[in-house]
N, C-alpha and C positions, 0 to 999 in steps of 0.2 A: 712868289717874291721879285723884282725885281734889280739883279746883282750886275755888276760894272765890275769885271776883274781888270788889273793892270797891270802889264806884262814890263819885263826889262823890252828893249830891242836890241840885245845883239843878236841876237838867235829869234827868228819866227817857228811858233807856238804849233804843231810841235818841234824840234828845233831838229834841223835832216839829219846833224849827227849829232858828235857831243852840245851836251846846255842841259845841269838838269833843271835847274829853277823853271826855265821857260817848260819844260816835258811836265815837269811835275802843275802846272797852271791849264798846261793842255788836259790831262787827266781830270782834272776839276774843272775844269768849262763845260766838259762831255756830259759828269756826273750831273753837274747840275743840269742841265738844260735834261740828259735826258729822265730826271724829277719833278720837271713839267715849270723850271725857272726859267723868263726873261731874262737873258743874259747877253750881255754884250761884251767885247769879247777889244778892249784896248793893247794892240800890240803890232805889231812889224805887218805893211799890208804883201805880203807870201807866207804871213802863215792860214791855216785853212784849218775851218772853222764849226759846227753845226751853229754856232752864236752868231748875233749880229757885229761885225765886222767892222769895228775906227781903226782905221790906220795911223802908229806915228810921227810912222818913217814906208820910201818906200820897201820897202825888201833889210830884209836882218844888216846891223850894221856891222859885226863881225866881219860877213866876208865882203861889203860893199869896200870896194875902193876910191868913193869920195868922197864918202865919210874919213870927215879928218877932226871933226867937234862932235860925239857924241851925245850929251850932255844936251845939247842943245839942240837933240831930235826931243831926249824926251821933256823938254822947257813945254815947246812945241807939244806932243801928246798932253802934258797937263792941264792947259788950255784946252785942249779938244774936251775933257774930260769934263772943264767943266764944264761949256759948252753946255756939251750933249748934255748936265742934271741939270741947268735950268731949264731951258727946255722941258726933260720930264724930267723930272727927278727917280733916282735910285732911292731906292730903301739902302739900298747901303754896299760900299766903294770899296772893294777891298785889292787893297795895292801889293802891289809883290815888287814892288825896284828900291829899297828900300827904305829911306830916310828924305829924298826928296822932294814930294808933294808933304813934306812935313809943317812949315809953312804957312805954304796955301790953305790946307786941313785945318790949321789952327785957325787960317782967316774969314775961313768963309764955311764955319761950323762943320764937316760934310759930317754923313754918319759913313763911319768908315771905318777897314782892324787891318794892318798889314803887318805880314805875314815876310819876318825874316828866315832866307836861306842861304847866307853867308856867314863869313866868321864872325861872333864881334870882338874878343880879345885883343884892337889895338889901341891903342893911346889913347886915340883922337878921341873915339867915340863914346868915349866917359861922359866926358862935361855934354856931349850932342843930350844925349839921352837924359842927362839932368835937367839941364831947360827942356826938354819934348814930355816934361811925365805926363800927359793928359792926353797926351801920344797913344788907342793901346795899344798892342802888338805880341806878337804868337808867335810861339817861340814852334823848331821842330822837334825839335828831343830837350829833355829836363835838360840836359849837358851843357845846352846850347846855351842857357839864359849865366851861365858860373857866371863868367868876368860879370856884366850888367845888372845886377842887384836890385836896383835901384832902378830900367823901366817897370816903363808900365803894362808888365806882363796881365794878360786874361785870357790864357789860355793855351793850350801847347798839344796840334796836332800831329801825327807822323805823317812821312809823307804814306801813299795811295800808288798802286796799279790795277787798272781792270783787271778781274779775273778773267780773260779771256785773251789776256793774250800775248802771254807763255802759254805755255803746257808743257804738262809733268813730264823728263825722263826720265824712266826707273833705271836705264841703262847709263852705269857712267863710260864718260873718253880715259884713254889714257895720254891725257896733255891735264897740264893742270894749266887755268887762266887767272890775266892780269888785265882787265879795263881797267880806263878812267885817265889821270892826267900826266905827264912826264913832269913831275913838277918836286923839287923834294920832299918836301911834308908826306905825296905818296908813297917813298920809298919803291921806286917798281926796281932796282939794285940787292934791295931783302928779295924780293922773289923770282932775280935770277941766282940766287944764292940757294933757296930753296930751291928749287929746282934740282943746280946743279950733285947738290949734298942729294938728295932723293935718288939722285937718277934718272926723273922724268923730265918729258920735253914741256916746255913752260910758251904756250901762246898768250903776245902780250897787243892790246886794240887798245890805245891812247895816240892825248891829242897832246899839240906839243905847239903851246902860242906861243907869241913871241920873247915875252919872257922870261921865259925858257927856254929858249932856244941854246942861247950861250950853253949852261947847263946840261943840257942833252949832249949835246957835238963834243962836250971836256970830261964826261963822268960817264952814258949813259953809254951814249952813242960804241965801243967800243963790244961793251957784254952783250948787244944784240949779235955781232961777228960774231958769237961761239954759236960750235952746230945745234944745241941742242933748242940755244931764242930762240925765233918766230914774231916778228918784228908783219903785224900788221895794218898798222894806221889806225884814224879812224872809223868808225865802224855804224851803221846806218842802226835804227831806231829793229830793221827788221832780222839788221844780221845774226842779233845780240839771243834771236834764241838756237841754233846752229851752238855760237859759241859761246855761248854756258849753259845747254844745254850739254852739247856734249863733253862739255868738260871733265874731270872727277872729280876737280874739288876754285875753286874764287881765289885764290890769294890776292889779301886784303892785307900789308903791310904797315897799313899806316905810322908816320911818325907828328902825329897833330891829334888838335880836339877835334874832331873830322866831328861837322853841324849836325848831322847823316847819315849819310850816303845807300842814296840810290841804288846802289852797283846790288848793293848786299842780302837788299829786296827782291831786285830782277834777278838772281840768283837764284836765295829761294823759289819764287817762283815756275822754275823751271827744277824742282828737288836739288841744286847743285849743293854743295855746302859747304864752307867759308874756315876757311885759319885764319883770322888775324890777329893784330897786334889791342892792346885795349888804347884806347884815346876819344872822349868823346862822347858822340854817341853809341857803340859800339855793344856797351852793357845793356845798353834799352833795344840795340833791334835785337840781338841773336839769342838767344838760350842755348847757354853751355850745354854740348852734351846734343842738342835737339839739334843745332841749323849750326853748330859746325864746332867750333874752340877757338878759343881769346888765351892767344898766349904771349906775352914780353921776350921773347929774345928766339933766336937763330936755330934750340936744340933745341926744344919744343914744340917747333912750330913745326919742327921736322920729321919730330913724330906722330906730329895733329896730324898734317900731309899724309904721315905711314899708316893712322890710322881712321882718315878719312875716307876710304871705303864702310866704315863699321859703321856709318853715319846712316838711318833708316833716310832716302833719299823721299817717299810719300810721308812720313816724318816733317823735312823739313816743309815741304808742300805745306803738309795740314800747316805748319804755323803758317804762312805764309796769306795761305785763305781766315785764319783767324783773327789776323793783326794785317795786315796791311795792303786790303782792297782796300782800291778806290770810289770804290761806296760808303763805306767805312768812311773813309778820311772824306765823304761830299755832306756827308751827317756832321761828325765834331764840328765842321765849319760847321752846319747849316745853326751849330748847338748856340754856339759863343754869336754866332749874326744876330737868329735870335734875342739870348741874353744882352746886346749890349740896345738893339732898340729896343727893348721892354724898356732897360735905367735910361733911355733917353725922352721915353710916357713920364718914368715919376724918376725922378736924378735925384731922390735923395738912396736909391738902391746901387747895389754892391751887384758890378756888373763882370762876366765873366766865366769863363770855366780854368780853375789852376790848375 
């Protein structure tokens, strides 16, 4: 199958540090190539891939000091997609750039699907998805769909990681880990309080976006002065094995409707149990008592963290192997692609995998 993958330009594919969407696109792209498909990746020019790369910008926009208007680069990339498809049509185009292409896709009638990676509970989105009910979209968790029931959902595909990306770590370390963003909804402050009450060290690997600088300075930075907290900043993919694998548990104390939460399956791949608040996808991704514990208050979180050593780390890794590999993810998408192409050949058919 000739597949076009269209990635956001904010980070490279794969990203150097933080960047969940671009990381998933990379895993998916490489798995499609491994399965023998003809893949073209539209991404930033500093991306690294086994597929054919068409640069939408010279480099990742988040770290490009010359980038003022990122939308301009995405519009330019869409024109390159159009030209590439006109020269040699793709069997299917798989977009990962939210709704930026919707009007163009409708106009030119591309065979295409869109995976939505972010939060959908924004008031501006309802009218947009009501308008574009003909554009087929894929969720990354069933919970992600809740704010937009009228969108044209054709499938749900949980993220996956390459099977050998992380090694199973049978022995837990002596610290707790937090990996993600410093932002109000990620609640690193809860992680600090859990560690304090448990009497355990906490290591925090996190990105600080410009929009969250003030929040960090005023509310979080003082917490990082505590003697049991170590802030290591953003970490690269090759640093996650040691960071997550050597942790006694991953703390995921979110306070929002998480669309997926890639760090949960990264921890699972290492065999590291998770203590998480319920929200969005958490109950879909985690298996209570097998991959960790789901709690809804600090007292229960402390008890769960203390009990995390009772979780069978091999069972955690086993859950990853059964449910969250890149191979499974790729095959899920290929089934949806085939259904869409079949529906285009017979327009009266129903497409998708609910």
